[in-house]
C-alpha positions in Angstrom: -27.9 -9.6 -15.7 -28.2 -7.1 -12.5 -24.9 -6.1 -10.7 -24.3 -6.6 -7.2 -23.7 -2.5 -6.0 -20.7 -2.2 -4.7 -19.9 -2.0 -0.9 -20.1 2.4 0.2 -17.8 2.7 3.4 -18.7 4.7 6.5 -18.2 8.7 5.5 -17.4 9.1 8.7 -14.1 7.1 9.3 -10.7 8.2 8.3 -9.7 7.1 4.9 -7.8 4.5 5.8 -10.3 2.9 8.1 -12.5 2.9 5.1 -10.0 0.7 3.4 -9.6 -1.6 6.3 -13.5 -2.1 6.1 -13.7 -2.6 2.7 -10.9 -5.2 2.4 -12.8 -7.1 5.3 -16.1 -6.9 3.4 -14.0 -8.7 0.0 -12.4 -11.1 3.1 -9.1 -10.0 2.1 -6.8 -11.8 4.1 -5.4 -10.1 7.2 -1.6 -10.2 5.9 -2.9 -8.8 3.0 -4.7 -5.7 4.7 -1.3 -4.9 6.5 0.4 -4.0 2.9 -1.8 -2.4 0.7 -2.9 -0.1 3.9 1.0 0.1 4.4 1.4 0.9 0.7 -1.6 3.3 0.4 -0.4 5.3 3.2 3.7 5.9 2.0 1.3 6.7 -1.5 -0.3 9.7 0.1 2.8 10.9 2.5 4.7 10.0 -0.5 2.8 13.6 -1.7 2.0 15.1 0.9 -1.2 14.3 4.4 -3.1 17.6 3.1 -3.0 16.8 -0.4 -6.3 13.6 -0.1 -5.9 10.8 -3.2 -9.2 11.8 -4.7 -6.8 15.1 -6.1 -4.2 12.9 -7.2 -5.0 10.9 -10.6 -3.3 8.8 -12.8 -0.1 11.0 -13.1 0.6 11.0 -9.8 0.0 7.7 -9.2 2.7 7.1 -12.6 5.0 9.3 -10.4 4.8 7.3 -6.9 5.6 4.2 -8.9 8.0 5.7 -11.6 10.3 6.8 -7.7 9.5 3.5 -6.3 11.6 2.0 -9.4 14.0 4.3 -10.5 15.1 5.5 -6.7 14.3 2.9 -4.3 15.0 0.2 -6.5 12.6 -2.0 -6.0 11.5 -5.5 -7.8 8.7 -5.6 -11.0 6.8 -7.8 -7.5 7.1 -5.3 -5.3 6.2 -2.6 -7.4 3.4 -4.3 -9.1 2.4 -5.1 -5.4 2.3 -0.9 -5.1 0.2 -0.2 -8.0 -2.7 -3.4 -6.7 -3.1 -1.3 -3.5 -3.2 1.9 -5.4 -5.4 0.9 -7.5 -7.6 -1.1 -5.1 -7.7 2.4 -2.8 -9.2 4.0 -6.0 -11.4 1.3 -7.5 -13.3 -0.2 -4.3 -12.9 2.8 -1.8 -13.4 6.1 -3.7 -14.9 4.2 -7.1 -12.9 5.9 -9.2 -11.1 3.7 -12.3 -7.8 4.4 -12.8 -5.6 1.6 -13.9 -6.3 1.7 -18.1 -4.3 5.0 -17.6 -1.1 4.0 -15.7 2.1 3.1 -17.5 5.0 4.5 -14.7 9.1 3.1 -15.5 8.7 -0.4 -14.9 11.1 -2.5 -12.7 13.3 -5.0 -14.1 12.1 -8.1 -13.6 15.6 -10.0 -12.6 14.6 -13.7 -13.7 16.4 -15.9 -11.2 17.5 -20.0 -11.3 15.8 -21.9 -8.5 17.5 -23.6 -5.4 17.2 -26.9 -6.0 19.1 -28.9 -3.1 20.0 -33.0 -3.8 19.2 -35.1 -1.6 22.6 -35.3 0.5 22.1 -31.3 1.3 18.7 -31.6 2.0 19.3 -34.7 4.9 22.1 -32.6 6.0 20.3 -29.9 6.5 17.0 -32.0 8.3 19.4 -33.3 10.7 20.1 -30.7 11.8 16.7 -29.2 12.7 14.2 -30.6 15.4 11.1 -30.9 17.5 8.1 -29.7 15.2 10.1 -27.4 13.2 11.8 -30.4 12.0 8.1 -32.3 11.2 7.0 -29.0 9.0 10.5 -29.2 7.2 9.8 -32.9 6.9 6.2 -32.3 5.5 7.5 -29.5 3.0 10.1 -32.0 1.2 7.9 -35.2 1.2 4.8 -33.9 0.7 5.3 -31.3 -1.6 3.6 -28.5 0.5 4.3 -24.8 0.0 5.0 -23.0 3.6 1.6 -21.4 4.3 -0.3 -24.8 3.1 2.1 -26.8 5.9 1.8 -23.8 8.9 -2.6 -23.9 8.3 -3.1 -27.6 8.4 -5.5 -28.2 10.6 -5.7 -31.8 12.3 -9.1 -33.2 10.0 -6.1 -32.2 7.2 -4.2 -35.2 8.1 -5.8 -38.8 7.2 -3.0 -41.2 8.2 -5.2 -44.5 8.0 -5.7 -43.4 3.8 -2.1 -42.2 3.4 -3.6 -38.8 2.7 -2.9 -34.6 3.9 -5.9 -32.6 2.4 -4.7 -29.0 1.8 -7.3 -26.7 2.0 -7.5 -23.5 0.2 -3.9 -23.8 -1.1 -2.2 -21.8 -4.0 -4.9 -20.2 -6.5 -7.9 -20.6 -3.8 -7.4 -24.4 -4.6 -8.0 -27.1 -2.3 -6.1 -30.7 -2.7 -4.8 -34.6 -1.2 -1.5 -35.0 -1.8 0.5 -38.2 -0.2 1.4 -38.6 3.4 5.6 -40.3 3.5 5.0 -43.3 5.6 7.8 -42.1 7.4 5.9 -39.7 8.9 3.0 -41.7 10.3 4.2 -42.1 13.4 5.8 -38.5 13.9 2.2 -37.6 12.4 0.0 -39.7 15.2 2.3 -37.9 18.2 1.8 -34.9 17.3 -1.6 -34.9 16.8 -1.8 -37.2 20.5 -0.1 -33.0 21.6 -2.9 -31.4 20.1 -5.7 -33.6 21.9 -3.8 -32.8 24.7 -3.3 -28.7 24.3 -6.6 -29.1 23.0 -8.6 -30.6 26.2 -6.6 -28.3 28.4 -7.5 -25.5 26.0 -11.3 -26.6 26.7 -11.4 -27.0 30.6 -9.7 -23.0 30.3 -13.0 -22.0 28.5 -11.5 -21.6 24.9 -10.8 -23.9 22.5 -13.1 -22.2 19.6 -10.6 -22.3 16.3 -10.9 -19.6 14.1 -13.0 -20.6 10.7 -14.0 -18.2 8.1 -16.3 -15.1 9.2 -19.6 -17.5 6.9 -18.4 -21.3 8.0 -18.9 -20.7 11.5 -21.8 -18.9 11.7 -22.3 -22.6 10.2 -20.5 -25.0 12.0 -21.5 -22.4 15.5 -19.9 -25.0 18.4 -19.2 -26.9 16.0 -15.8 -24.7 15.7 -14.6 -25.8 19.1 -14.4 -29.8 18.1 -10.8 -31.3 17.5 -10.0 -31.3 14.1 -10.8 -28.3 13.6 -7.7 -26.8 15.4 -4.4 -26.0 13.7 -2.0 -29.1 13.3 0.7 -26.7 14.5 -0.7 -24.8 17.5 0.8 -21.4 18.4 2.5 -22.0 22.4 -0.1 -19.5 23.5 -3.6 -17.4 23.2 -3.5 -13.7 21.2 -6.3 -11.7 20.5 -8.0 -11.8 17.0 -7.3 -7.7 15.5 -10.1 -8.2 13.8 -12.8 -10.1 15.6 -11.4 -9.2 19.0 -11.7 -12.7 19.6 -9.4 -14.6 22.6 -7.9 -18.3 20.8 -5.0 -19.7 20.1 -4.2 -19.9 16.3 -1.4 -21.7 14.4 2.6 -20.8 14.4 4.0 -18.4 13.3 5.8 -18.9 9.5 9.0 -16.6 10.9 9.5 -19.5 13.7 10.4 -22.0 10.6 12.3 -19.7 8.2 14.5 -18.7 10.8 15.2 -22.3 12.1 15.7 -23.7 8.3 18.1 -20.6 7.8 20.2 -21.6 11.7 20.0 -25.4 10.4 21.5 -24.2 6.6 24.3 -22.0 8.2 24.6 -25.1 10.9 24.7 -27.2 7.8 27.9 -26.0 6.0 25.8 -24.5 2.8 26.3 -21.7 0.7 23.0 -21.8 -1.2 20.6 -19.3 -0.5 17.8 -22.4 0.6 14.7 -20.9 2.5 11.9 -23.2 3.3 10.5 -23.3 -0.4 13.6 -24.2 -1.2 12.2 -28.1 0.2 8.9 -27.7 -1.9 11.4 -27.0 -5.4 12.9 -30.3 -4.2 10.2 -32.2 -3.3 9.9 -34.5 -6.6 6.2 -34.2 -7.9 8.1 -30.5 -8.3 10.6 -30.9 -10.4 9.0 -33.9 -12.7 6.2 -30.8 -13.0 8.5 -27.8 -14.2 10.9 -29.9 -16.1 8.3 -32.5 -17.6 
């Protein structure tokens, strides 16, 4: 069986631009691109910009990762993130196999109990939220959605007649359907009408094409301007796609919902460390799955 040849980045580019080129070739998420580039730059600066990573090896990688664990006191997940970034640099950009030879000092894993809120506490937080942030928090709790699954919902993901929400490319890149809470049907109808009104004005201004993956966008063509592909929670303003340079209306930022939840928790007087993920954990289906 023939193996697909590796993608070779342009030799005329700077190293970090070569990293970006390879990441985009393999369709890595933009947030992953930012994270990998950040760790690779940090690794290079640790040993000095005059030393190219080709001149460094497993020993230097171990030294850097051990420094993160012993001096910077990073978590095990953060150390693993740094390791994955550096391994990607060597394996996919520089074509150097290195991972099996690395044995750094490991950061300690500190298992923590999940924060689960009873109904009274959940209601207290939700009662101190409003607008689309309230609806998103209710979806996290009532439908068991994760933060980014909710943020990335599109109009065609909502089927009020069948009482279903379709999650596309959820955790692990999998699709799934979850029941739509009946108590949210009216609110979702209102939100859909809001998106329809925004999109109509958007089209009149000469815009309206939603972001789709590169291959799917070619397949859809003008269909990317259809209402069904618009985000259920669109951003207030248009923004320029950092990769394609196209001006579009993207979805709202996850940080907006996170700040709204933290503010509601403070106003409710709770002392727990409640985050958006606590709503997902409090979802009855999650609890039954966790303790069964």
